[in-house]
Structure formats: C-alpha cells, structure tokens
N, C-alpha and C positions, 0 to 999 in steps of 0.2 A: 828388461824387455826393450825399451827405447832409451837406454842410458847412453848418453854421449857426454864427453867432456865439453864444458862450456869454454869457448875460446873468446877472448876479447876481440872486438871488431875495431879496427882503426877509425872507422867512420862514426862510431858511437861517441858522443860527447856528453860528459856530465856537467851540469850547471850548478854552481854554488847557489845556496838559498838567498844570499844577499843580492846576487846578480838577478835572480828571479824577481825579487822585490823591486829592484831598480827598474827592470824591464816593465814590471806591472805599473809602477809609478809613471814611467814615460808613456806607456800605452794609455793609461787612464787619463792623463792630463795632456795628451798630445795636442789637442786643439788649443787649449789655453796657452801651452808653451809656444805653439806656432804663432798665435796672435801676438804674444808678448815679444817674441824674437823679431817679428816683422815691425812691431811698434818701436822697439828700441834700436834696431839695426837695419831696417829696411831690407833690401835684397840680400845683403850679407847674412842677416838673421834668418831669412827664408832658406838660403842655401844650407846654413848650419843645421836648422831643424830638419830639413829634408834629408840631409846626410845621416842624422841620428835616427830618423824614422826608417831609413833603408837598413841601418845596422840592426835595428830591433828585429827585423824580419829575417836576418841572416843568422846561421849557426855560428857559435863561437862567441868569445867575449866582445863586449862593446868597445869602441875606440875611446880610450881615455882622453886623448887630446880634444876630441869633439865634446865630450861630456864636461871637461874642465873649461872649455871655451863657453859653453852654454852657462855653466855655473858663474863664470866671470861676467857674462852678459847680464844675467839676472841680478847679480850683486853690484851691478854698475861699476865694475872694476875697470872698464874700458873708457870711462869718461875722460880721463887725462892721458890716454894712450895715443901716441903719435900714429900708430898703425891704424887706429880707428878714426882719428880726426882727419888725417890726410885723405882718407876715402870719403869723408864727409857723410858717413852713414850712421853715426851714433846719435840718437836723439835722447835728450834728457827731459823726462816728464816733469810737469809742474808738481811739486810736493803736495799740493792741495787736490790734485786730480784723484777721483775715487778709484782709479785703477792701481794706484801705488800700493795700497794694502794688499791687493790681489797679487801683485808682482812679488811683494814680500813673502806672502804665503807660498807661492810657487817656488821662490828661491829657497826658503826654509825646507820645503818638502823635498826638493831636489838634493839639497845638502844632506838631509837626513837619509835619503835613499843612497847617496854616494858613501856616506859613513857606514851604513848597514852593509854595503857591498865591500867594504874595506878599502875603498879607493881614496878616501880622505881620512887622515888620522883624526882621532877624537880631539887632539890638542890644537888642531888647526882652526883659528878663529877668522871669520870673514869680516868682523867688525873692526879689525886692526887697520 
C-alpha cells in the first residue's frame, strides 16, 4: 500500500557509540574542563575549550587536533613546550593545591573517553 524503497540520504550522519560517549563526557564536564583550561592556559585555554564546545554542537566528528591539545593541556604536556612558554600562557599549579587531584580526574576521564572513541590507542601511555 505505502511501500517505497528506502534510499539513503546524504545529510544523514551515523555516529559511533564511542564518539557519543566522548561527546557525553565533554558535555557533562564542560564547566570543569573550561575552568581547568583557563586555569592552566589562560586565554589560550579558553579559546581551546570554546572551539571544542562549538564542535560538540555541530554534526560530524569532533576535531582530533583540538581534543589532543586539550588532552595535552590536562596532562601538563605543554609545561616544557616552547610554543606555550613563548606565549607566557601556561601556568603550573602547586602540587599541594587541592585542584590538582580534580585535574587528574578530568585528564583520566578525557583519556578514557578518547580511548573509547578509538582516538587514542590502548597502548599509548601519558605517564611516559
């Protein structure tokens, strides 16, 4: 009676379960990630997190470069980086500061979400 062949639409986008989990993590923790990015990298961190927030609201996959930059920021990989030092925008928190364990939890959560999305291989260690 109303039988038609289903034709795929070019505007339909399927999203991987891992990416959905990554987007959920970023959405759930967006405020804490934003505060941490600003704490560690001032305006550069704010621009980074705002670009990621914009990407969450857009269809299609998230930008890996931005996600890896956020991951590097949370894991303090930019401490000795000339790119970050020249701009004078990377702040190293005091290890006794109570915010440090929270940053570690955020970093581990983001890393787990990136691994779940297949963006970071399981053998990649951040502690190295």
